[in-house]
N, C-alpha and C positions, 0 to 999 in steps of 0.2 A: 561540547557544552558551551564553549565560548560564544558561538553565534546564537545558541538557544537563550542564554541569559540576556544577551543584547536585545533579542527580539521580544522577550517577555517584558523587559523594562519599557519598551516602546508603547505597549498597549496592555493595560490592566485586564482586558477581557480575555487575553490569551492564556492558555493553560498548556502544561507539558507534564508528562509523567516519566519518572525514572524508576527502573525496576531492580537492577542488579547493583548492589552497593559496592561490590568489589571493583567494578569498572569506574564508578563514580569517585571512589576514594583515590584512584590514580590521578584523576583530574584535580580533585580537591587539594591534594597534598602539594601541588605545584602552584597554587593560587596565592597572590598577595592578600594582605588583610582587607584592602578595600574591595577587592573582588569577592572575597568571602562574605563580607558584610552585605553586599548587594544580593548575593545568593541567599543568605539567611532571610533577608527581607522578602524575597520571592517565595520562600518556603512558608514564612509566617503568614503571608496574605493568601496562600493557597494556590498561587499560580504555578509554582513548581511543587509537585507532589510525588512522594515516594510510594509506590505500590508494590506490594510484596516486601521489598526492602531487605531481603536476605542477601548474603554475600554473593550468591548466584541463584539462578532459577533451576533448582535441583530437579533431577529425574525423580519419578515417583515409583518406578517399578523395581529397580535394582538396589538402591541404598537401604541400609538399615535405618530405622526411624531415628536412632541416636544421631547419625550424621546429618539427617535432615534438620533436626532440632538445633544441633550445634552451629551449623552454618547460617541458619536463620537468626539465631541468637547473636552471632558475631556481627551480622549486618545491622541488626536493630540496635546493638550497643553502640556501633559507630554513629548511627543517626541520632541517638539520644545524646551522646557525648557532644556532638558538633552542632546540633540544631534544637535539642530539647524536645519537649512533648509535641511541639508543632509538627515534627517530622514523623511521628509514629504512624505507620501505615494502617489504613482502615480496611483495605481490600487486598486480595492477593491475585497474582497474575501469572498463571502457569500456561502461557500460550504456545510454548515450543516443545515441551515434553511429549513423547508418544506414549499415551496411556495414562490413566489417572486412578488413584487409589483412595480407599476409605480413610486411610491415615492422613492424607492431605486434607480431606474434608473436615475431619473432626480435630485432629491433633495440631496440624499446621494451619487449620482454618479457624473454626469457631473457638477452640480452646486457646488459640494464640491471639484472640481478640479481633479477628477479621470479620467483616460483615458480608463479604462476597468473595467468590472465586470464579475467575474467568479463564477459559483456555481456548486455544486456536486449532488444536488437532484432536479430532474425534474419529472413531471408526466410521467410515463413509456409509456403511449400511445402517448404523444406528442413527446417524445424522439425517440421512435421507428419510428414514421412517419418521423421525420427529418433525420433519418439515412437511410430511405428506398429510393428506386429508385423513387417511386411515389412522395414522398416529395421533393426530389431533382429536379425532373422535374418541380415542382411548386416553385422552388427557396426557399425551406424551408430546412435549415441546422442547425446543432447544434451550429453554431456561426453566428451572424448577427449584424447589427447596430440597436440598440434598441432606438426607439424614445419614450422617457419616457413621453412626454407631447405634445399633439397635438397643444396646443395654443402657446407653446414656440418654436415648430418646431426644426430646426437644432441645436439651441443652447442647446437643452436638449438631444442630441444624444450621445451615447457612444458605444464602441465595447463591446459586451456581448456574453457569451456563456457557454454552459454546458461542463464540463470536460468530454471528450468523452469516458473515461473509464467507465462511468455510476455510478461513486461515487467519493470519493476523494482519492482513491488509484491509483497506477499505474499498468499496465499489468505485471510489474516485481516487485519483493519484497523480502526483507530479514528481517524476524522478529527477535526479540531479542533472540530467542531460538536456532538459528543456520541457516545454509544455507549460502553458499558462492560460489563465482566464483573460481574454482580451475583450474589454468592455468599451472600446472606442469604435463606433460604427464606421468611421472613416478608414479604418485599417483593413487591409486585405485579409487578415487572419482573424477578423471579428468572430467570436464563437460564444458569446455570452448566452444567447438564447438556447443553444443546443446544450451548453454545460448545465444551465439551470434545469432544463427539461430532463437531462440524464440523471441529475441528482434527485429530483422529485420522483421520477419513475423508479429509481433504485429503492428509495424509501417506501414507496407504495408496494413494490414487489416483496420487500422484506417484511412489510406489515402483515402480509398474508401467511408468513411462516413463523411469526412470533406471537406469543400470548399477550404480551404487554403492549401498551400504546407508545412505549419509548424504545428507541433503538440507540445503541452505542456503536459508533463507527470508529475504529482505531485508525487514525489517519497517519500513515507513514509505514516504513519498513526498514530493512537493514541499511544503515549508513545514510539514510535520506535526510538527516538533520545535521549533517556536517556543514551545510549551508542552510540554516533554518529560515532565512529570509524567503527562500523560494516557496516553501510550504506555507508559512504564515501569511505571506502576501496573497497567495491564491485562496487560502481558506478565508481570509478576511473578506475577499470579494464574493466568494460563493455564498457565505453566510449572509452578507448584506443583501444580495440580490434575491436569494431564496426567501428571506424574511420580507423583503419588499413585495415579492409575489404573494406571500401569505397575507400581507396587509390589504391586498386587493382581492382576497378571497381564495388564494391558492391553498393547497392541501398540506403543506409541510412548513414547519418552523425549525430553524437550525441555530445552534450556538455552541461555543466552546464548553467543554465539560471534562470531568474525570470520572473514573468509576465510583469515587466516593460521593461526588456531587450529583451525578446523573440520576434522574429518577428511574433509570433502569434498575436501580437498587430496590425499587418497590416490588416485593416478591409477589408472584401470582397468588391470587386469593384462594384458588382451589387447586393449587399445583400438586402434582404427585411427588412423593419422596422417592429417592433412588439411592442405591448404594454402589452404586457404580464408581534473545538479547537486544530484541528491538525495543524502542522506547517511543511509541506513537503518541500522538495527541488525540485523545478521544473527542469526537464530536457527537453530541446526543441529538436524536430526533424524536419528536413526539407528534401525535395527532393533535390537530387544533382544538378538538373538543376538550383537551386536557389543559389548555392554556389558563383558563380562569382558575381552575382548581390549584394550579401550581405557580401562579403568578408570583414573581419576586424571588423565585428560587434561582440559584446561580448555575450557569453553564448548561442550558438545555436547548434543544432544537425541536420544533414541532410544526404541525400543519393542520389544515382544515379538515373537518369530518366530511 
């Protein structure tokens, strides 16, 4: 968290989400007052956001619901005590458990005050079907409005979906060992054009598999923000040049976001209902035809129609 806080302070457009409060608390307990005050400011202005916010990212198959509620409550009490209402999570983030339950959707989702539920692991057959033309013809997509309880009806519904990358990483990535956007044409490793093209093509390909005009890319993976400068430096560049391309008529716009701010939260209008420890930086993508409609919103990325 040390380098994450430093990098967020440098640029107010940057965002970062933290999921498991138990790990955050270990860092927080060792921080001096001035460091805590800086962190509180980042939470208040929305740059540092807690998603899920439970003590851990619990499994959904084995635990009894009481344990799921208790550990979620413990995490949220810590956040409320140290950050107040600014830190209360609006979305939940179950990207690592294998398998998902109705209990998570209604009791630990809508009833807990969450607006959305994202995960990174789905049965491959179900996900392949939702990405296929046949599945989409039957209104089956990687994102939908999940009705977690038949008896509670609409009061137990929330927007849910699989991160369309098929895991909890993004189509782009810079690990801790190297790799960078080189935008100086005089350098032998200049790669800006190919990097921008790859970003745009990934967004277009994902657009054909999702129902919404917005995409949320979770940028990062295990331990990749131990040196946050590496990721943020490269994301700043790719966002800048993708948007410059969009200003010249290109198809994609990109910007920093979080699950709470990204317009991916806009649920599908005719979506079907279903009962069915990484801390990345989400970057959101949208088609350019949506730019006018959503102008002024924080943290989104989009492109031309």
